C-alpha positions as CSV (number, residue, x, y, z in Angstrom):
1,M,-26.7,2.2,-88.9
2,S,-24.8,1.5,-92.2
3,Q,-26.7,0.2,-95.2
4,L,-25.2,-1.7,-98.2
5,V,-27.1,-1.2,-101.5
6,I,-26.5,-3.7,-104.3
7,F,-28.1,-3.5,-107.8
8,R,-27.4,-5.6,-110.8
9,H,-27.5,-4.2,-114.3
10,G,-30.6,-4.7,-116.5
11,Q,-31.0,-7.6,-118.8
12,S,-28.7,-7.3,-121.9
13,V,-28.9,-8.9,-125.4
14,W,-26.0,-11.1,-124.5
15,N,-27.7,-12.3,-121.3
16,L,-30.4,-13.8,-123.5
17,E,-27.7,-15.5,-125.6
18,N,-25.9,-16.8,-122.5
19,K,-22.8,-14.8,-123.4
20,F,-20.7,-13.0,-120.8
21,T,-18.5,-10.0,-121.2
22,G,-16.7,-7.4,-119.2
23,W,-15.0,-5.6,-122.1
24,V,-17.8,-4.8,-124.5
25,D,-20.8,-2.5,-123.9
26,V,-23.8,-4.6,-124.9
27,D,-27.3,-3.0,-125.5
28,L,-30.0,-3.6,-123.0
29,T,-33.2,-5.4,-124.0
30,E,-36.5,-3.7,-123.6
31,K,-36.9,-5.6,-120.3
32,G,-33.4,-4.4,-119.3
33,I,-34.3,-0.8,-120.0
34,Q,-37.4,-1.1,-117.8
35,E,-35.3,-2.8,-115.1
36,A,-32.8,0.1,-115.2
37,K,-35.7,2.6,-115.0
38,N,-37.2,0.8,-112.0
39,A,-33.7,0.7,-110.3
40,G,-33.4,4.4,-110.7
41,L,-36.8,5.0,-109.1
42,K,-35.8,2.8,-106.1
43,L,-32.5,4.5,-105.7
44,K,-34.0,8.0,-106.0
45,G,-33.6,9.9,-102.7
46,I,-31.0,7.6,-101.2
47,K,-28.0,9.6,-100.0
48,F,-24.7,7.7,-100.5
49,D,-21.6,8.2,-98.5
50,Y,-19.5,6.0,-100.8
51,A,-20.0,4.6,-104.3
């Protein structure tokens, strides 16, 4: 059976300031860094056919 995996990026500095961007790389907050690490642990071991 197929499985769709969706993850959102970790919290960024601009998320806290209610700013939105798609053209600028904004740093993650400490919370965002932890969220990204947790996402990596959850994704570890999953074999993807497409990305």
